[in-house]
BALOBA-1460 file (C-alpha; in Angstrom, 3 decimals):
// residues 176
<rec num="1" residu="m" x="105.736" y="48.837" z="191.705"/>
<rec num="2" residu="g" x="104.259" y="52.084" z="190.875"/>
<rec num="3" residu="v" x="103.311" y="52.675" z="187.330"/>
<rec num="4" residu="s" x="103.609" y="56.250" z="186.414"/>
<rec num="5" residu="k" x="101.251" y="57.506" z="183.832"/>
<rec num="6" residu="k" x="102.455" y="60.485" z="181.985"/>
<rec num="7" residu="s" x="99.560" y="62.113" z="180.301"/>
<rec num="8" residu="i" x="100.081" y="64.164" z="177.226"/>
<rec num="9" residu="t" x="98.905" y="67.678" z="177.537"/>
<rec num="10" residu="r" x="96.793" y="69.460" z="174.998"/>
<rec num="11" residu="r" x="99.684" y="71.797" z="174.274"/>
<rec num="12" residu="d" x="102.084" y="68.878" z="173.574"/>
<rec num="13" residu="f" x="99.515" y="67.186" z="171.306"/>
<rec num="14" residu="f" x="99.074" y="70.271" z="169.109"/>
<rec num="15" residu="s" x="102.823" y="70.872" z="169.103"/>
<rec num="16" residu="v" x="103.468" y="67.342" z="167.733"/>
<rec num="17" residu="l" x="100.611" y="67.766" z="165.252"/>
<rec num="18" residu="g" x="102.106" y="71.063" z="164.045"/>
<rec num="19" residu="w" x="105.564" y="69.544" z="163.565"/>
<rec num="20" residu="l" x="104.082" y="66.613" z="161.623"/>
<rec num="21" residu="g" x="102.232" y="69.055" z="159.383"/>
<rec num="22" residu="l" x="105.421" y="71.014" z="158.772"/>
<rec num="23" residu="v" x="107.387" y="67.843" z="157.905"/>
<rec num="24" residu="a" x="104.592" y="66.686" z="155.548"/>
<rec num="25" residu="t" x="104.574" y="70.089" z="153.814"/>
<rec num="26" residu="f" x="108.321" y="70.130" z="153.277"/>
<rec num="27" residu="g" x="108.317" y="66.491" z="152.215"/>
<rec num="28" residu="g" x="105.622" y="67.166" z="149.625"/>
<rec num="29" residu="s" x="107.495" y="70.219" z="148.349"/>
<rec num="30" residu="i" x="110.727" y="68.263" z="147.997"/>
<rec num="31" residu="f" x="108.912" y="65.435" z="146.201"/>
<rec num="32" residu="g" x="107.237" y="67.935" z="143.842"/>
<rec num="33" residu="a" x="110.562" y="69.612" z="143.085"/>
<rec num="34" residu="f" x="112.187" y="66.246" z="142.379"/>
<rec num="35" residu="r" x="109.241" y="65.155" z="140.191"/>
<rec num="36" residu="y" x="109.587" y="68.365" z="138.158"/>
<rec num="37" residu="f" x="112.864" y="67.100" z="136.745"/>
<rec num="38" residu="l" x="111.302" y="63.854" z="135.505"/>
<rec num="39" residu="p" x="109.162" y="64.758" z="132.480"/>
<rec num="40" residu="n" x="105.848" y="63.127" z="131.730"/>
<rec num="41" residu="v" x="106.567" y="61.002" z="128.684"/>
<rec num="42" residu="l" x="104.029" y="58.911" z="126.847"/>
<rec num="43" residu="y" x="105.771" y="55.973" z="125.224"/>
<rec num="44" residu="e" x="103.801" y="55.113" z="122.094"/>
<rec num="45" residu="k" x="104.680" y="52.912" z="119.214"/>
<rec num="46" residu="p" x="106.051" y="54.848" z="116.237"/>
<rec num="47" residu="s" x="103.583" y="55.856" z="113.540"/>
<rec num="48" residu="v" x="106.174" y="55.490" z="110.754"/>
<rec num="49" residu="f" x="108.061" y="52.195" z="110.753"/>
<rec num="50" residu="k" x="109.681" y="49.580" z="108.500"/>
<rec num="51" residu="i" x="108.180" y="46.128" z="107.987"/>
<rec num="52" residu="g" x="110.736" y="44.399" z="105.767"/>
<rec num="53" residu="r" x="111.187" y="43.881" z="102.051"/>
<rec num="54" residu="p" x="108.337" y="43.030" z="99.665"/>
<rec num="55" residu="s" x="110.003" y="39.662" z="99.000"/>
<rec num="56" residu="d" x="109.526" y="38.784" z="102.697"/>
<rec num="57" residu="y" x="105.784" y="38.433" z="102.170"/>
<rec num="58" residu="p" x="104.085" y="35.574" z="100.309"/>
<rec num="59" residu="i" x="100.875" y="35.969" z="98.323"/>
<rec num="60" residu="g" x="97.976" y="36.363" z="100.761"/>
<rec num="61" residu="i" x="97.555" y="38.020" z="104.116"/>
<rec num="62" residu="s" x="100.298" y="38.251" z="106.738"/>
<rec num="63" residu="e" x="99.412" y="38.781" z="110.390"/>
<rec num="64" residu="k" x="103.023" y="39.347" z="111.432"/>
<rec num="65" residu="w" x="102.367" y="42.989" z="112.425"/>
<rec num="66" residu="k" x="98.793" y="42.665" z="113.727"/>
<rec num="67" residu="r" x="99.627" y="42.497" z="117.440"/>
<rec num="68" residu="e" x="102.508" y="44.964" z="117.470"/>
<rec num="69" residu="q" x="101.320" y="47.591" z="114.962"/>
<rec num="70" residu="q" x="97.630" y="46.741" z="114.238"/>
<rec num="71" residu="l" x="98.417" y="46.021" z="110.627"/>
<rec num="72" residu="w" x="97.863" y="43.284" z="108.063"/>
<rec num="73" residu="v" x="100.194" y="43.112" z="105.083"/>
<rec num="74" residu="i" x="98.452" y="41.773" z="101.998"/>
<rec num="75" residu="k" x="100.228" y="40.776" z="98.832"/>
<rec num="76" residu="n" x="98.488" y="39.826" z="95.592"/>
<rec num="77" residu="e" x="99.604" y="39.342" z="91.990"/>
<rec num="78" residu="k" x="99.603" y="43.114" z="91.344"/>
<rec num="79" residu="g" x="101.342" y="44.382" z="94.463"/>
<rec num="80" residu="i" x="101.266" y="44.856" z="98.196"/>
<rec num="81" residu="y" x="99.210" y="46.944" z="100.616"/>
<rec num="82" residu="a" x="98.844" y="47.372" z="104.365"/>
<rec num="83" residu="m" x="95.391" y="47.275" z="105.904"/>
<rec num="84" residu="i" x="94.861" y="48.683" z="109.384"/>
<rec num="85" residu="s" x="93.274" y="46.098" z="111.689"/>
<rec num="86" residu="i" x="90.891" y="48.473" z="113.454"/>
<rec num="87" residu="c" x="87.173" y="47.851" z="112.976"/>
<rec num="88" residu="r" x="85.422" y="50.906" z="111.593"/>
<rec num="89" residu="h" x="82.406" y="50.360" z="113.838"/>
<rec num="90" residu="l" x="83.821" y="50.911" z="117.333"/>
<rec num="91" residu="g" x="87.580" y="50.392" z="116.989"/>
<rec num="92" residu="c" x="87.833" y="46.739" z="118.011"/>
<rec num="93" residu="t" x="90.531" y="44.465" z="116.575"/>
<rec num="94" residu="p" x="89.060" y="42.080" z="114.003"/>
<rec num="95" residu="n" x="90.466" y="38.625" z="113.260"/>
<rec num="96" residu="w" x="91.446" y="37.021" z="109.971"/>
<rec num="97" residu="f" x="89.910" y="33.597" z="109.311"/>
<rec num="98" residu="e" x="91.979" y="31.811" z="106.675"/>
<rec num="99" residu="d" x="89.453" y="28.999" z="106.144"/>
<rec num="100" residu="r" x="86.611" y="31.464" z="105.387"/>
<rec num="101" residu="k" x="88.846" y="34.115" z="103.765"/>
<rec num="102" residu="l" x="87.083" y="36.727" z="105.908"/>
<rec num="103" residu="i" x="87.955" y="39.330" z="108.505"/>
<rec num="104" residu="v" x="85.449" y="39.235" z="111.370"/>
<rec num="105" residu="c" x="85.132" y="41.610" z="114.307"/>
<rec num="106" residu="p" x="84.489" y="39.523" z="117.444"/>
<rec num="107" residu="c" x="82.752" y="42.335" z="119.323"/>
<rec num="108" residu="h" x="79.825" y="43.349" z="117.140"/>
<rec num="109" residu="g" x="80.023" y="41.064" z="114.119"/>
<rec num="110" residu="s" x="81.261" y="43.295" z="111.309"/>
<rec num="111" residu="i" x="82.490" y="41.152" z="108.417"/>
<rec num="112" residu="y" x="85.080" y="42.310" z="105.881"/>
<rec num="113" residu="d" x="86.647" y="40.702" z="102.827"/>
<rec num="114" residu="i" x="90.417" y="40.613" z="102.166"/>
<rec num="115" residu="n" x="90.162" y="44.000" z="100.416"/>
<rec num="116" residu="g" x="88.554" y="45.639" z="103.447"/>
<rec num="117" residu="n" x="85.040" y="45.874" z="101.990"/>
<rec num="118" residu="v" x="82.144" y="45.473" z="104.428"/>
<rec num="119" residu="l" x="80.153" y="42.285" z="103.781"/>
<rec num="120" residu="g" x="77.945" y="42.481" z="106.863"/>
<rec num="121" residu="g" x="77.466" y="43.879" z="110.325"/>
<rec num="122" residu="p" x="77.264" y="47.392" z="111.697"/>
<rec num="123" residu="a" x="80.536" y="48.825" z="110.300"/>
<rec num="124" residu="p" x="79.717" y="52.061" z="108.436"/>
<rec num="125" residu="r" x="82.958" y="52.217" z="106.398"/>
<rec num="126" residu="t" x="85.523" y="49.951" z="104.793"/>
<rec num="127" residu="l" x="88.840" y="49.223" z="106.528"/>
<rec num="128" residu="w" x="91.604" y="51.804" z="106.177"/>
<rec num="129" residu="r" x="94.762" y="51.239" z="104.193"/>
<rec num="130" residu="a" x="98.024" y="52.752" z="105.406"/>
<rec num="131" residu="a" x="100.428" y="54.655" z="103.174"/>
<rec num="132" residu="l" x="103.470" y="52.689" z="101.996"/>
<rec num="133" residu="s" x="106.773" y="53.599" z="100.413"/>
<rec num="134" residu="l" x="110.057" y="51.876" z="99.713"/>
<rec num="135" residu="d" x="113.159" y="53.046" z="101.530"/>
<rec num="136" residu="p" x="115.666" y="53.917" z="98.782"/>
<rec num="137" residu="i" x="118.627" y="52.802" z="100.887"/>
<rec num="138" residu="d" x="117.695" y="49.346" z="102.139"/>
<rec num="139" residu="g" x="114.618" y="48.553" z="100.001"/>
<rec num="140" residu="q" x="112.346" y="47.956" z="103.000"/>
<rec num="141" residu="i" x="108.675" y="48.898" z="103.069"/>
<rec num="142" residu="v" x="108.016" y="51.993" z="105.174"/>
<rec num="143" residu="v" x="104.510" y="52.256" z="106.642"/>
<rec num="144" residu="d" x="102.997" y="55.613" z="107.575"/>
<rec num="145" residu="f" x="100.191" y="54.642" z="109.955"/>
<rec num="146" residu="n" x="98.844" y="58.213" z="110.124"/>
<rec num="147" residu="r" x="98.191" y="58.549" z="106.384"/>
<rec num="148" residu="r" x="95.120" y="56.455" z="105.691"/>
<rec num="149" residu="q" x="93.118" y="55.773" z="102.573"/>
<rec num="150" residu="d" x="89.424" y="56.249" z="103.215"/>
<rec num="151" residu="i" x="87.406" y="56.192" z="99.996"/>
<rec num="152" residu="e" x="83.653" y="56.692" z="100.127"/>
<rec num="153" residu="p" x="82.145" y="53.181" z="99.692"/>
<rec num="154" residu="k" x="79.178" y="52.326" z="97.488"/>
<rec num="155" residu="s" x="76.277" y="50.593" z="99.164"/>
<rec num="156" residu="t" x="75.165" y="47.419" z="97.418"/>
<rec num="157" residu="e" x="73.031" y="44.432" z="98.378"/>
<rec num="158" residu="g" x="76.234" y="42.588" z="99.262"/>
<rec num="159" residu="g" x="77.571" y="45.330" z="101.552"/>
<rec num="160" residu="l" x="79.777" y="48.407" z="101.276"/>
<rec num="161" residu="f" x="82.296" y="48.226" z="98.449"/>
<rec num="162" residu="v" x="85.073" y="50.348" z="96.995"/>
<rec num="163" residu="d" x="86.240" y="49.686" z="93.456"/>
<rec num="164" residu="e" x="89.665" y="48.058" z="93.804"/>
<rec num="165" residu="s" x="91.087" y="50.165" z="90.950"/>
<rec num="166" residu="l" x="90.516" y="53.256" z="93.126"/>
<rec num="167" residu="r" x="92.437" y="51.656" z="95.986"/>
<rec num="168" residu="e" x="95.414" y="50.457" z="93.963"/>
<rec num="169" residu="v" x="97.080" y="53.869" z="93.838"/>
<rec num="170" residu="e" x="100.267" y="55.140" z="95.415"/>
<rec num="171" residu="p" x="101.045" y="55.607" z="98.273"/>
<rec num="172" residu="f" x="98.496" y="53.051" z="99.478"/>
<rec num="173" residu="f" x="99.529" y="50.295" z="97.070"/>
<rec num="174" residu="l" x="103.014" y="49.237" z="96.038"/>
<rec num="175" residu="k" x="103.330" y="47.561" z="92.664"/>
<rec num="176" residu="v" x="105.829" y="44.710" z="92.784"/>
């Protein structure tokens, strides 16, 4: 019952280590070559999209697109507009409170009215409005998220306000 111990020599150890290094190098090169053929693609939501027909929206504020596109669709007696639901303070997502008829940012307490005017909190500007147009073929509203209305607000005791007549212009307001 003799147990033979075969000891590995220094030469064998470095030989195995060298072969492992060579395999790792070739493996990394093959992986890099394969990865080259798979492009880096950033899948983002489209910045121009359709949201339906004006008749699909009742008078008031619709939160149908808030989660998916960061957008509120607001319809009043004069027309329809899309307000971007990104707080102008630090980019948080504010919430609409139907019972108070206010938009409130949960992070830092900015308070907006249904027109996007700042009633309180640290927000330095009013909420943006996105550009709208009607598709001539199917009559749906097309939103261009990258074109934003940003009028210089007036500071009053009640907050930061923009005259609504300045906001009710095309392409940021559709008359219906």
